[in-house]
N, CA, C, O and the ligand as a Tripos MOL2 file, in Angstrom:
@<TRIPOS>MOLECULE
protein
  285   283    72     0     0
PROTEIN
NO_CHARGES

@<TRIPOS>ATOM
      1 N           9.0060   -2.2380   10.5040 N.3       1 MET1
      2 CA          9.1120   -2.3480    9.0460 C.3       1 MET1
      3 C           8.1080   -1.4180    8.3630 C.2       1 MET1
      4 O           6.9010   -1.5960    8.5270 O.2       1 MET1
      5 N           8.5730   -0.4500    7.6160 N.am      2 PRO2
      6 CA          7.6800    0.4980    6.9410 C.3       2 PRO2
      7 C           7.0700   -0.0890    5.6800 C.2       2 PRO2
      8 O           7.3770    0.3410    4.5680 O.2       2 PRO2
      9 N           6.2130   -1.0660    5.8640 N.am      3 ILE3
     10 CA          5.5590   -1.6700    4.7140 C.3       3 ILE3
     11 C           4.2140   -0.9930    4.4780 C.2       3 ILE3
     12 O           3.3630   -0.9400    5.3660 O.2       3 ILE3
     13 N           4.0400   -0.4820    3.2710 N.am      4 PHE4
     14 CA          2.7840    0.1640    2.9280 C.3       4 PHE4
     15 C           2.0660   -0.6260    1.8420 C.2       4 PHE4
     16 O           2.6800   -1.3480    1.0560 O.2       4 PHE4
     17 N           0.7670   -0.4700    1.8240 N.am      5 GLU5
     18 CA         -0.0150   -1.1180    0.7780 C.3       5 GLU5
     19 C          -0.3190   -0.1090   -0.3220 C.2       5 GLU5
     20 O          -0.6330    1.0520   -0.0610 O.2       5 GLU5
     21 N          -0.2160   -0.5860   -1.5550 N.am      6 PHE6
     22 CA         -0.4940    0.2610   -2.6980 C.3       6 PHE6
     23 C          -1.5380   -0.4060   -3.5910 C.2       6 PHE6
     24 O          -1.7630   -1.6150   -3.5350 O.2       6 PHE6
     25 N          -2.1550    0.4190   -4.4020 N.am      7 LEU7
     26 CA         -3.0960   -0.1000   -5.3770 C.3       7 LEU7
     27 C          -2.7730    0.5160   -6.7300 C.2       7 LEU7
     28 O          -2.7340    1.7390   -6.8690 O.2       7 LEU7
     29 N          -2.5440   -0.3290   -7.7220 N.am      8 CYS8
     30 CA         -2.2390    0.1630   -9.0560 C.3       8 CYS8
     31 C          -3.5050    0.7230   -9.6990 C.2       8 CYS8
     32 O          -4.5420    0.0620   -9.7470 O.2       8 CYS8
     33 N          -3.3950    1.9490  -10.1880 N.am      9 GLU9
     34 CA         -4.5680    2.5710  -10.8040 C.3       9 GLU9
     35 C          -4.7390    2.1280  -12.2490 C.2       9 GLU9
     36 O          -5.7820    2.3710  -12.8550 O.2       9 GLU9
     37 N          -3.7270    1.4840  -12.8000 N.am     10 ASP10
     38 CA         -3.8020    1.0220  -14.1840 C.3      10 ASP10
     39 C          -4.4440   -0.3550  -14.2930 C.2      10 ASP10
     40 O          -5.3780   -0.5490  -15.0700 O.2      10 ASP10
     41 N          -3.9370   -1.3240  -13.5020 N.am     11 CYS11
     42 CA         -4.4490   -2.6850  -13.6050 C.3      11 CYS11
     43 C          -5.2380   -3.1050  -12.3650 C.2      11 CYS11
     44 O          -5.8330   -4.1820  -12.3320 O.2      11 CYS11
     45 N          -5.2360   -2.2330  -11.3330 N.am     12 GLY12
     46 CA         -6.0330   -2.5280  -10.1570 C.3      12 GLY12
     47 C          -5.4010   -3.5500   -9.2280 C.2      12 GLY12
     48 O          -6.0660   -4.0950   -8.3470 O.2      12 GLY12
     49 N          -4.1230   -3.8050   -9.4250 N.am     13 GLN13
     50 CA         -3.4310   -4.8050   -8.6260 C.3      13 GLN13
     51 C          -3.0040   -4.2280   -7.2770 C.2      13 GLN13
     52 O          -2.2460   -3.2590   -7.2440 O.2      13 GLN13
     53 N          -3.4730   -4.7990   -6.1610 N.am     14 PRO14
     54 CA         -2.9910   -4.3790   -4.8470 C.3      14 PRO14
     55 C          -1.6810   -5.0650   -4.5120 C.2      14 PRO14
     56 O          -1.5070   -6.2480   -4.8020 O.2      14 PRO14
     57 N          -0.7400   -4.3210   -3.8950 N.am     15 PHE15
     58 CA          0.5410   -4.9230   -3.5380 C.3      15 PHE15
     59 C           1.1410   -4.1850   -2.3540 C.2      15 PHE15
     60 O           0.7360   -3.0730   -2.0180 O.2      15 PHE15
     61 N           2.1190   -4.8350   -1.7300 N.am     16 GLU16
     62 CA          2.7960   -4.2280   -0.5960 C.3      16 GLU16
     63 C           4.2230   -3.8690   -0.9930 C.2      16 GLU16
     64 O           4.8620   -4.5680   -1.7790 O.2      16 GLU16
     65 N           4.7090   -2.7580   -0.4300 N.am     17 GLU17
     66 CA          6.0480   -2.3000   -0.7900 C.3      17 GLU17
     67 C           6.7400   -1.7140    0.4390 C.2      17 GLU17
     68 O           6.1220   -1.0190    1.2460 O.2      17 GLU17
     69 N           8.0210   -2.0030    0.5610 N.am     18 LEU18
     70 CA          8.8040   -1.3920    1.6300 C.3      18 LEU18
     71 C           9.1310    0.0490    1.2460 C.2      18 LEU18
     72 O           9.7070    0.3030    0.1880 O.2      18 LEU18
     73 N           8.7610    0.9850    2.1130 N.am     19 VAL19
     74 CA          9.0340    2.3930    1.8400 C.3      19 VAL19
     75 C           9.7810    2.9940    3.0220 C.2      19 VAL19
     76 O           9.2580    3.0400    4.1350 O.2      19 VAL19
     77 N          10.9980    3.4510    2.7810 N.am     20 PHE20
     78 CA         11.8450    3.9230    3.8730 C.3      20 PHE20
     79 C          11.7560    5.4280    4.0760 C.2      20 PHE20
     80 O          12.1770    5.9330    5.1160 O.2      20 PHE20
     81 N          11.2220    6.1440    3.1100 N.am     21 SER21
     82 CA         11.0420    7.5800    3.2750 C.3      21 SER21
     83 C           9.8400    8.0310    2.4550 C.2      21 SER21
     84 O           9.3610    7.3160    1.5760 O.2      21 SER21
     85 N           9.3640    9.2380    2.7640 N.am     22 SER22
     86 CA          8.1850    9.7310    2.0650 C.3      22 SER22
     87 C           8.4710    9.9660    0.5890 C.2      22 SER22
     88 O           7.5690    9.8520   -0.2410 O.2      22 SER22
     89 N           9.7100   10.2910    0.2520 N.am     23 SER23
     90 CA         10.0640   10.5390   -1.1390 C.3      23 SER23
     91 C          10.0980    9.2390   -1.9370 C.2      23 SER23
     92 O           9.8870    9.2420   -3.1500 O.2      23 SER23
     93 N          10.3650    8.1230   -1.2470 N.am     24 ALA24
     94 CA         10.4470    6.8360   -1.9220 C.3      24 ALA24
     95 C           9.0790    6.3840   -2.4160 C.2      24 ALA24
     96 O           8.9810    5.5460   -3.3130 O.2      24 ALA24
     97 N           8.0390    6.9320   -1.8370 N.am     25 VAL25
     98 CA          6.6830    6.5660   -2.2510 C.3      25 VAL25
     99 C           6.4520    6.9320   -3.7140 C.2      25 VAL25
    100 O           5.7330    6.2420   -4.4370 O.2      25 VAL25
    101 N           7.0820    8.0390   -4.1370 N.am     26 ASP26
    102 CA          6.9030    8.4890   -5.5120 C.3      26 ASP26
    103 C           7.5760    7.5660   -6.5160 C.2      26 ASP26
    104 O           7.2670    7.6020   -7.7070 O.2      26 ASP26
    105 N           8.5000    6.7340   -6.0300 N.am     27 GLU27
    106 CA          9.2510    5.8610   -6.9280 C.3      27 GLU27
    107 C           8.6690    4.4510   -6.9960 C.2      27 GLU27
    108 O           9.1710    3.5940   -7.7240 O.2      27 GLU27
    109 N           7.6070    4.2260   -6.2290 N.am     28 VAL28
    110 CA          6.9910    2.9050   -6.2200 C.3      28 VAL28
    111 C           6.2410    2.6570   -7.5180 C.2      28 VAL28
    112 O           5.4570    3.4900   -7.9730 O.2      28 VAL28
    113 N           6.4980    1.4900   -8.1050 N.am     29 THR29
    114 CA          5.7980    1.1330   -9.3300 C.3      29 THR29
    115 C           5.0970   -0.2070   -9.1630 C.2      29 THR29
    116 O           5.4630   -1.0050   -8.3000 O.2      29 THR29
    117 N           4.1020   -0.4450   -9.9830 N.am     30 CYS30
    118 CA          3.3320   -1.6770   -9.9200 C.3      30 CYS30
    119 C           4.1870   -2.8770  -10.3420 C.2      30 CYS30
    120 O           4.8170   -2.8350  -11.3990 O.2      30 CYS30
    121 N           4.2200   -3.9470   -9.5340 N.am     31 PRO31
    122 CA          5.0080   -5.1320   -9.8740 C.3      31 PRO31
    123 C           4.3700   -5.9220  -11.0140 C.2      31 PRO31
    124 O           5.0230   -6.7800  -11.6090 O.2      31 PRO31
    125 N           3.1290   -5.6520  -11.3190 N.am     32 GLU32
    126 CA          2.4330   -6.3910  -12.3630 C.3      32 GLU32
    127 C           2.6260   -5.7650  -13.7460 C.2      32 GLU32
    128 O           2.9980   -6.4460  -14.7010 O.2      32 GLU32
    129 N           2.3680   -4.4570  -13.8360 N.am     33 CYS33
    130 CA          2.4320   -3.8140  -15.1480 C.3      33 CYS33
    131 C           3.5130   -2.7400  -15.2220 C.2      33 CYS33
    132 O           3.7790   -2.1930  -16.2920 O.2      33 CYS33
    133 N           4.1450   -2.4350  -14.0640 N.am     34 GLY34
    134 CA          5.2330   -1.4730  -14.0670 C.3      34 GLY34
    135 C           4.7740   -0.0290  -14.0850 C.2      34 GLY34
    136 O           5.5900    0.8780  -14.2490 O.2      34 GLY34
    137 N           3.4870    0.1960  -13.9210 N.am     35 SER35
    138 CA          2.9620    1.5520  -13.9530 C.3      35 SER35
    139 C           3.3380    2.3280  -12.6950 C.2      35 SER35
    140 O           3.4150    1.7630  -11.6040 O.2      35 SER35
    141 N           3.5700    3.6180  -12.8590 N.am     36 ALA36
    142 CA          3.8820    4.4750  -11.7140 C.3      36 ALA36
    143 C           2.6170    5.0900  -11.1340 C.2      36 ALA36
    144 O           2.6580    5.8070  -10.1340 O.2      36 ALA36
    145 N           1.4930    4.7980  -11.7790 N.am     37 GLU37
    146 CA          0.2190    5.3280  -11.3020 C.3      37 GLU37
    147 C          -0.3220    4.4450  -10.1940 C.2      37 GLU37
    148 O          -1.2920    3.7100  -10.3780 O.2      37 GLU37
    149 N           0.3320    4.5310   -9.0290 N.am     38 VAL38
    150 CA         -0.0970    3.7130   -7.8990 C.3      38 VAL38
    151 C          -0.6240    4.5980   -6.7880 C.2      38 VAL38
    152 O          -0.2000    5.7420   -6.6230 O.2      38 VAL38
    153 N          -1.5470    4.0500   -6.0390 N.am     39 GLN39
    154 CA         -2.1660    4.8040   -4.9600 C.3      39 GLN39
    155 C          -1.7870    4.1840   -3.6240 C.2      39 GLN39
    156 O          -1.9550    2.9810   -3.4250 O.2      39 GLN39
    157 N          -1.2800    4.9960   -2.7170 N.am     40 LYS40
    158 CA         -0.8970    4.5070   -1.4040 C.3      40 LYS40
    159 C          -2.1430    4.3850   -0.5360 C.2      40 LYS40
    160 O          -2.9440    5.3120   -0.4180 O.2      40 LYS40
    161 N          -2.2740    3.2120    0.0640 N.am     41 MET41
    162 CA         -3.4600    2.9600    0.8700 C.3      41 MET41
    163 C          -3.0990    2.9460    2.3510 C.2      41 MET41
    164 O          -2.0670    2.4070    2.7500 O.2      41 MET41
    165 N          -3.9680    3.5480    3.1510 N.am     42 ILE42
    166 CA         -3.8030    3.4310    4.5960 C.3      42 ILE42
    167 C          -4.5030    2.1620    5.0450 C.2      42 ILE42
    168 O          -5.3660    1.6420    4.3390 O.2      42 ILE42
    169 N          -4.1360    1.6620    6.2170 N.am     43 SER43
    170 CA         -4.5830    0.3430    6.6440 C.3      43 SER43
    171 C          -6.0980    0.2600    6.7780 C.2      43 SER43
    172 O          -6.6970   -0.7780    6.4960 O.2      43 SER43
    173 N          -6.7120    1.3580    7.2100 N.am     44 THR44
    174 CA         -8.1620    1.3250    7.4020 C.3      44 THR44
    175 C          -8.8760    1.1880    6.0630 C.2      44 THR44
    176 O          -9.8760    0.4810    5.9410 O.2      44 THR44
    177 N          -8.3400    1.8800    5.0670 N.am     45 PHE45
    178 CA         -8.9270    1.8000    3.7390 C.3      45 PHE45
    179 C          -8.6960    0.4240    3.1340 C.2      45 PHE45
    180 O          -9.5620   -0.1180    2.4470 O.2      45 PHE45
    181 N          -7.5180   -0.1340    3.3970 N.am     46 ALA46
    182 CA         -7.1790   -1.4410    2.8560 C.3      46 ALA46
    183 C          -8.1030   -2.5150    3.4040 C.2      46 ALA46
    184 O          -8.5020   -3.4330    2.6860 O.2      46 ALA46
    185 N          -8.4390   -2.3930    4.6860 N.am     47 SER47
    186 CA         -9.2940   -3.4040    5.2930 C.3      47 SER47
    187 C         -10.7140   -3.2980    4.7660 C.2      47 SER47
    188 O         -11.4690   -4.2700    4.7760 O.2      47 SER47
    189 N         -11.0720   -2.0930    4.3020 N.am     48 ARG48
    190 CA        -12.4290   -1.9090    3.7780 C.3      48 ARG48
    191 C         -12.6210   -2.6570    2.4650 C.2      48 ARG48
    192 O         -13.6810   -3.2300    2.2130 O.2      48 ARG48
    193 N         -11.5820   -2.6450    1.6300 N.am     49 ILE49
    194 CA        -11.7050   -3.2860    0.3320 C.3      49 ILE49
    195 C         -11.1820   -4.7200    0.3570 C.2      49 ILE49
    196 O         -11.1670   -5.4050   -0.6660 O.2      49 ILE49
    197 N         -10.7480   -5.1710    1.5550 N.am     50 ALA50
    198 CA        -10.1790   -6.5090    1.6640 C.3      50 ALA50
    199 C         -11.2100   -7.5780    1.3270 C.2      50 ALA50
    200 O         -10.8530   -8.6900    0.9370 O.2      50 ALA50
    201 N         -12.4730   -7.2470    1.4770 N.am     51 GLY51
    202 CA        -13.5050   -8.2240    1.1940 C.3      51 GLY51
    203 C         -13.7170   -8.4360   -0.2960 C.2      51 GLY51
    204 O         -14.4840   -9.3070   -0.7070 O.2      51 GLY51
    205 N         -13.0280   -7.6280   -1.1030 N.am     52 GLY52
    206 CA        -13.1930   -7.7350   -2.5430 C.3      52 GLY52
    207 C         -12.2910   -8.7900   -3.1540 C.2      52 GLY52
    208 O         -12.5810   -9.9850   -3.0850 O.2      52 GLY52
    209 N         -11.1820   -8.3380   -3.7610 N.am     53 SER53
    210 CA        -10.3160   -9.2710   -4.4650 C.3      53 SER53
    211 C          -9.1670   -9.7710   -3.5960 C.2      53 SER53
    212 O          -8.6570  -10.8720   -3.8050 O.2      53 SER53
    213 N          -8.7590   -8.9510   -2.6100 N.am     54 SER54
    214 CA         -7.6150   -9.3350   -1.7920 C.3      54 SER54
    215 C          -8.0040   -9.4490   -0.3310 C.2      54 SER54
    216 O          -8.5310   -8.5010    0.2490 O.2      54 SER54
    217 N          -7.7470  -10.6040    0.2690 N.am     55 ALA55
    218 CA         -8.0580  -10.8130    1.6800 C.3      55 ALA55
    219 C          -6.7890  -10.9820    2.4940 C.2      55 ALA55
    220 O          -6.8380  -11.4060    3.6490 O.2      55 ALA55
    221 N          -5.6490  -10.6520    1.8940 N.am     56 SER56
    222 CA         -4.3680  -10.8890    2.5520 C.3      56 SER56
    223 C          -4.0090   -9.7850    3.5390 C.2      56 SER56
    224 O          -3.0660   -9.9250    4.3170 O.2      56 SER56
    225 N          -4.7570   -8.6920    3.5070 N.am     57 SER57
    226 CA         -4.4070   -7.5510    4.3460 C.3      57 SER57
    227 C          -5.3960   -7.3730    5.4930 C.2      57 SER57
    228 O          -5.6600   -6.2520    5.9280 O.2      57 SER57
    229 N          -5.9290   -8.4630    5.9700 N.am     58 PHE58
    230 CA         -6.9690   -8.3690    6.9850 C.3      58 PHE58
    231 C          -6.3910   -8.2000    8.3860 C.2      58 PHE58
    232 O          -7.1100   -7.8090    9.3050 O.2      58 PHE58
    233 N          -5.1020   -8.4890    8.5610 N.am     59 ASN59
    234 CA         -4.4940   -8.4360    9.8880 C.3      59 ASN59
    235 C          -3.5260   -7.2770   10.0320 C.2      59 ASN59
    236 O          -2.5440   -7.3910   10.7650 O.2      59 ASN59
    237 N          -3.7770   -6.1600    9.3520 N.am     60 THR60
    238 CA         -2.8600   -5.0330    9.3860 C.3      60 THR60
    239 C          -3.4350   -3.8710   10.2000 C.2      60 THR60
    240 O          -3.0300   -2.7250   10.0060 O.2      60 THR60
    241 N          -4.3560   -4.1480   11.0900 N.am     61 SER61
    242 CA         -4.9990   -3.0790   11.8510 C.3      61 SER61
    243 C          -4.0080   -2.3790   12.7740 C.2      61 SER61
    244 O          -4.1680   -1.1920   13.0560 O.2      61 SER61
    245 N          -2.9960   -3.0850   13.2460 N.am     62 SER62
    246 CA         -2.0360   -2.4980   14.1670 C.3      62 SER62
    247 C          -1.0220   -1.6220   13.4480 C.2      62 SER62
    248 O          -0.2690   -0.8980   14.0980 O.2      62 SER62
    249 N          -0.9870   -1.6700   12.1460 N.am     63 ALA63
    250 CA         -0.0120   -0.9130   11.3700 C.3      63 ALA63
    251 C          -0.3230    0.5810   11.3650 C.2      63 ALA63
    252 O           0.5450    1.3900   11.0370 O.2      63 ALA63
    253 N          -1.5270    0.9470   11.7170 N.am     64 ALA64
    254 CA         -1.9190    2.3390   11.6820 C.3      64 ALA64
    255 C          -1.1850    3.1690   12.7310 C.2      64 ALA64
    256 O          -1.0460    4.3820   12.5740 O.2      64 ALA64
    257 N          -0.7210    2.5350   13.7830 N.am     65 SER65
    258 CA         -0.0920    3.2610   14.8810 C.3      65 SER65
    259 C           1.2590    3.8340   14.4720 C.2      65 SER65
    260 O           1.7060    4.8240   15.0520 O.2      65 SER65
    261 N           1.9140    3.2330   13.4890 N.am     66 CYS66
    262 CA          3.2480    3.6840   13.1020 C.3      66 CYS66
    263 C           3.2440    4.3640   11.7420 C.2      66 CYS66
    264 O           4.3070    4.6250   11.1790 O.2      66 CYS66
    265 N           2.0730    4.6510   11.2110 N.am     67 ALA67
    266 CA          1.9910    5.2310    9.8860 C.3      67 ALA67
    267 C           2.5160    6.6770    9.7980 C.2      67 ALA67
    268 O           3.3700    6.9620    8.9590 O.2      67 ALA67
    269 N           2.0190    7.5990   10.6540 N.am     68 PRO68
    270 CA          2.4330    9.0030   10.4950 C.3      68 PRO68
    271 C           3.7570    9.3150   11.1790 C.2      68 PRO68
    272 O           3.7810   10.0030   12.2000 O.2      68 PRO68
    273 N           4.8460    8.8210   10.6320 N.am     69 SER69
    274 CA          6.1580    9.1100   11.1990 C.3      69 SER69
    275 C           6.9850    9.9320   10.2050 C.2      69 SER69
    276 O           7.0990    9.5710    9.0340 O.2      69 SER69
    277 N           7.5500   11.0210   10.6760 N.am     70 GLY70
    278 CA          8.2710   11.9220    9.7800 C.3      70 GLY70
    279 C           9.6820   11.4590    9.4930 C.2      70 GLY70
    280 O          10.2450   11.8380    8.4670 O.2      70 GLY70
    281 N          10.2730   10.6580   10.3530 N.am     71 VAL71
    282 CA         11.6720   10.2330   10.2740 C.3      71 VAL71
    283 C          12.5930   11.4370   10.3690 C.2      71 VAL71
    284 O          13.8140   11.2860   10.3220 O.2      71 VAL71
    285 ZN         -0.4380   -2.3400  -12.5130 Zn       72 ZN72
@<TRIPOS>BOND
     1     1     2 1
     2     2     3 1
     3     3     4 2
     4     3     5 am
     5     5     6 1
     6     6     7 1
     7     7     8 2
     8     7     9 am
     9     9    10 1
    10    10    11 1
    11    11    12 2
    12    11    13 am
    13    13    14 1
    14    14    15 1
    15    15    16 2
    16    15    17 am
    17    17    18 1
    18    18    19 1
    19    19    20 2
    20    19    21 am
    21    21    22 1
    22    22    23 1
    23    23    24 2
    24    23    25 am
    25    25    26 1
    26    26    27 1
    27    27    28 2
    28    27    29 am
    29    29    30 1
    30    30    31 1
    31    31    32 2
    32    31    33 am
    33    33    34 1
    34    34    35 1
    35    35    36 2
    36    35    37 am
    37    37    38 1
    38    38    39 1
    39    39    40 2
    40    39    41 am
    41    41    42 1
    42    42    43 1
    43    43    44 2
    44    43    45 am
    45    45    46 1
    46    46    47 1
    47    47    48 2
    48    47    49 am
    49    49    50 1
    50    50    51 1
    51    51    52 2
    52    51    53 am
    53    53    54 1
    54    54    55 1
    55    55    56 2
    56    55    57 am
    57    57    58 1
    58    58    59 1
    59    59    60 2
    60    59    61 am
    61    61    62 1
    62    62    63 1
    63    63    64 2
    64    63    65 am
    65    65    66 1
    66    66    67 1
    67    67    68 2
    68    67    69 am
    69    69    70 1
    70    70    71 1
    71    71    72 2
    72    71    73 am
    73    73    74 1
    74    74    75 1
    75    75    76 2
    76    75    77 am
    77    77    78 1
    78    78    79 1
    79    79    80 2
    80    79    81 am
    81    81    82 1
    82    82    83 1
    83    83    84 2
    84    83    85 am
    85    85    86 1
    86    86    87 1
    87    87    88 2
    88    87    89 am
    89    89    90 1
    90    90    91 1
    91    91    92 2
    92    91    93 am
    93    93    94 1
    94    94    95 1
    95    95    96 2
    96    95    97 am
    97    97    98 1
    98    98    99 1
    99    99   100 2
   100    99   101 am
   101   101   102 1
   102   102   103 1
   103   103   104 2
   104   103   105 am
   105   105   106 1
   106   106   107 1
   107   107   108 2
   108   107   109 am
   109   109   110 1
   110   110   111 1
   111   111   112 2
   112   111   113 am
   113   113   114 1
   114   114   115 1
   115   115   116 2
   116   115   117 am
   117   117   118 1
   118   118   119 1
   119   119   120 2
   120   119   121 am
   121   121   122 1
   122   122   123 1
   123   123   124 2
   124   123   125 am
   125   125   126 1
   126   126   127 1
   127   127   128 2
   128   127   129 am
   129   129   130 1
   130   130   131 1
   131   131   132 2
   132   131   133 am
   133   133   134 1
   134   134   135 1
   135   135   136 2
   136   135   137 am
   137   137   138 1
   138   138   139 1
   139   139   140 2
   140   139   141 am
   141   141   142 1
   142   142   143 1
   143   143   144 2
   144   143   145 am
   145   145   146 1
   146   146   147 1
   147   147   148 2
   148   147   149 am
   149   149   150 1
   150   150   151 1
   151   151   152 2
   152   151   153 am
   153   153   154 1
   154   154   155 1
   155   155   156 2
   156   155   157 am
   157   157   158 1
   158   158   159 1
   159   159   160 2
   160   159   161 am
   161   161   162 1
   162   162   163 1
   163   163   164 2
   164   163   165 am
   165   165   166 1
   166   166   167 1
   167   167   168 2
   168   167   169 am
   169   169   170 1
   170   170   171 1
   171   171   172 2
   172   171   173 am
   173   173   174 1
   174   174   175 1
   175   175   176 2
   176   175   177 am
   177   177   178 1
   178   178   179 1
   179   179   180 2
   180   179   181 am
   181   181   182 1
   182   182   183 1
   183   183   184 2
   184   183   185 am
   185   185   186 1
   186   186   187 1
   187   187   188 2
   188   187   189 am
   189   189   190 1
   190   190   191 1
   191   191   192 2
   192   191   193 am
   193   193   194 1
   194   194   195 1
   195   195   196 2
   196   195   197 am
   197   197   198 1
   198   198   199 1
   199   199   200 2
   200   199   201 am
   201   201   202 1
   202   202   203 1
   203   203   204 2
   204   203   205 am
   205   205   206 1
   206   206   207 1
   207   207   208 2
   208   207   209 am
   209   209   210 1
   210   210   211 1
   211   211   212 2
   212   211   213 am
   213   213   214 1
   214   214   215 1
   215   215   216 2
   216   215   217 am
   217   217   218 1
   218   218   219 1
   219   219   220 2
   220   219   221 am
   221   221   222 1
   222   222   223 1
   223   223   224 2
   224   223   225 am
   225   225   226 1
   226   226   227 1
   227   227   228 2
   228   227   229 am
   229   229   230 1
   230   230   231 1
   231   231   232 2
   232   231   233 am
   233   233   234 1
   234   234   235 1
   235   235   236 2
   236   235   237 am
   237   237   238 1
   238   238   239 1
   239   239   240 2
   240   239   241 am
   241   241   242 1
   242   242   243 1
   243   243   244 2
   244   243   245 am
   245   245   246 1
   246   246   247 1
   247   247   248 2
   248   247   249 am
   249   249   250 1
   250   250   251 1
   251   251   252 2
   252   251   253 am
   253   253   254 1
   254   254   255 1
   255   255   256 2
   256   255   257 am
   257   257   258 1
   258   258   259 1
   259   259   260 2
   260   259   261 am
   261   261   262 1
   262   262   263 1
   263   263   264 2
   264   263   265 am
   265   265   266 1
   266   266   267 1
   267   267   268 2
   268   267   269 am
   269   269   270 1
   270   270   271 1
   271   271   272 2
   272   271   273 am
   273   273   274 1
   274   274   275 1
   275   275   276 2
   276   275   277 am
   277   277   278 1
   278   278   279 1
   279   279   280 2
   280   279   281 am
   281   281   282 1
   282   282   283 1
   283   283   284 2
@<TRIPOS>SUBSTRUCTURE
     1 MET1         2 RESIDUE 1 A MET
     2 PRO2         6 RESIDUE 1 A PRO
     3 ILE3        10 RESIDUE 1 A ILE
     4 PHE4        14 RESIDUE 1 A PHE
     5 GLU5        18 RESIDUE 1 A GLU
     6 PHE6        22 RESIDUE 1 A PHE
     7 LEU7        26 RESIDUE 1 A LEU
     8 CYS8        30 RESIDUE 1 A CYS
     9 GLU9        34 RESIDUE 1 A GLU
    10 ASP10       38 RESIDUE 1 A ASP
    11 CYS11       42 RESIDUE 1 A CYS
    12 GLY12       46 RESIDUE 1 A GLY
    13 GLN13       50 RESIDUE 1 A GLN
    14 PRO14       54 RESIDUE 1 A PRO
    15 PHE15       58 RESIDUE 1 A PHE
    16 GLU16       62 RESIDUE 1 A GLU
    17 GLU17       66 RESIDUE 1 A GLU
    18 LEU18       70 RESIDUE 1 A LEU
    19 VAL19       74 RESIDUE 1 A VAL
    20 PHE20       78 RESIDUE 1 A PHE
    21 SER21       82 RESIDUE 1 A SER
    22 SER22       86 RESIDUE 1 A SER
    23 SER23       90 RESIDUE 1 A SER
    24 ALA24       94 RESIDUE 1 A ALA
    25 VAL25       98 RESIDUE 1 A VAL
    26 ASP26      102 RESIDUE 1 A ASP
    27 GLU27      106 RESIDUE 1 A GLU
    28 VAL28      110 RESIDUE 1 A VAL
    29 THR29      114 RESIDUE 1 A THR
    30 CYS30      118 RESIDUE 1 A CYS
    31 PRO31      122 RESIDUE 1 A PRO
    32 GLU32      126 RESIDUE 1 A GLU
    33 CYS33      130 RESIDUE 1 A CYS
    34 GLY34      134 RESIDUE 1 A GLY
    35 SER35      138 RESIDUE 1 A SER
    36 ALA36      142 RESIDUE 1 A ALA
    37 GLU37      146 RESIDUE 1 A GLU
    38 VAL38      150 RESIDUE 1 A VAL
    39 GLN39      154 RESIDUE 1 A GLN
    40 LYS40      158 RESIDUE 1 A LYS
    41 MET41      162 RESIDUE 1 A MET
    42 ILE42      166 RESIDUE 1 A ILE
    43 SER43      170 RESIDUE 1 A SER
    44 THR44      174 RESIDUE 1 A THR
    45 PHE45      178 RESIDUE 1 A PHE
    46 ALA46      182 RESIDUE 1 A ALA
    47 SER47      186 RESIDUE 1 A SER
    48 ARG48      190 RESIDUE 1 A ARG
    49 ILE49      194 RESIDUE 1 A ILE
    50 ALA50      198 RESIDUE 1 A ALA
    51 GLY51      202 RESIDUE 1 A GLY
    52 GLY52      206 RESIDUE 1 A GLY
    53 SER53      210 RESIDUE 1 A SER
    54 SER54      214 RESIDUE 1 A SER
    55 ALA55      218 RESIDUE 1 A ALA
    56 SER56      222 RESIDUE 1 A SER
    57 SER57      226 RESIDUE 1 A SER
    58 PHE58      230 RESIDUE 1 A PHE
    59 ASN59      234 RESIDUE 1 A ASN
    60 THR60      238 RESIDUE 1 A THR
    61 SER61      242 RESIDUE 1 A SER
    62 SER62      246 RESIDUE 1 A SER
    63 ALA63      250 RESIDUE 1 A ALA
    64 ALA64      254 RESIDUE 1 A ALA
    65 SER65      258 RESIDUE 1 A SER
    66 CYS66      262 RESIDUE 1 A CYS
    67 ALA67      266 RESIDUE 1 A ALA
    68 PRO68      270 RESIDUE 1 A PRO
    69 SER69      274 RESIDUE 1 A SER
    70 GLY70      278 RESIDUE 1 A GLY
    71 VAL71      282 RESIDUE 1 A VAL
    72 ZN72       285 GROUP 0 **** ****
């Protein structure tokens, strides 16, 4: 499952989104405010900030192995 973590640059809301291609990343919008200014996070970065507001992404360390796939 190509689930990526994003962070909204407008409201700071972290969220997860299914992304099936690299072009689809550009179409991801924030579920909270609808902003397109979202930042795609890699799992290592997500775990670094997990100690802050969101602790739901603490078990995604294995997701890094399937991240760089060109399809
Ligand atoms: Zn937002």
